[in-house]
C-alpha positions in Angstrom: 0.2 0.2 -0.2 1.4 3.6 -0.9 0.8 6.6 1.2 -2.4 7.8 -0.8 -4.3 4.7 0.1 -3.2 5.2 3.6 -4.0 8.5 3.6 -7.2 8.0 1.7 -8.2 5.7 4.5 -6.8 7.6 7.4 -8.0 11.1 6.9 -12.0 10.6 7.1 -11.1 7.8 9.9 -9.5 10.5 11.8 -12.2 13.3 11.4 -14.8 11.1 12.5 -13.1 10.0 15.6 -12.2 13.7 16.2 -16.3 14.8 15.8 -16.9 11.9 18.0 -14.5 13.5 20.8 -16.0 16.5 20.3 -19.7 15.6 20.2 -19.1 13.7 23.5 -17.1 16.6 25.1 -19.7 19.0 24.4 -22.5 16.6 25.7 -20.7 16.4 28.9 -19.5 20.0 29.5 -23.4 21.0 28.7 -24.4 18.2 31.2 -22.4 19.8 34.0 -23.2 23.1 33.2 -26.8 22.3 33.5 -26.0 20.7 36.5 -24.1 23.3 38.1 -26.8 25.8 37.5 -29.8 23.7 38.9 -27.3 23.5 42.2 -26.6 27.2 42.1 -29.2 29.4 40.0 -27.5 32.7 40.8 -24.4 31.5 39.6 -26.4 30.9 36.2 -24.4 33.9 34.2 -20.8 32.9 35.4 -21.5 29.4 34.2 -22.8 30.4 31.1 -20.1 32.4 30.1 -17.5 29.6 31.3 -19.5 27.1 29.3 -19.7 29.3 26.1 -15.7 29.8 26.0 -15.5 26.0 26.6 -17.4 25.1 23.7 -15.6 27.6 21.5 -12.6 25.7 22.6 -13.8 22.3 22.0 -15.3 23.3 18.7 -11.8 24.8 17.8 -10.2 21.3 18.1 -12.5 19.8 15.4 -12.4 22.8 13.4 -8.4 22.5 13.2 -9.1 18.9 12.6 -11.2 19.5 9.5 -8.5 22.0 8.1 -5.8 19.4 8.9 -7.8 16.9 6.7 -8.3 19.6 3.9 -4.6 20.3 3.5 -3.5 16.4 3.7 -6.5 15.7 0.9 -4.5 18.1 -1.3 -1.6 15.7 -1.1 -3.5 13.1 -2.7 
């Protein structure tokens, strides 16, 4: 197998793993934020701000993986 076949198989698989990890992390973050809000409703604004920043970082990792896949797909 040459490197083009390896790239053709591994790039979509790697992107799928990155998307799955991102979805699981977002679900866990939102679940814990909802739990924290239910325990302390007066801190909802601070929790929402931290949740938004955390979700942005989690999504950024997935976008970096997507950009990497597009760059490496140019090698095919």
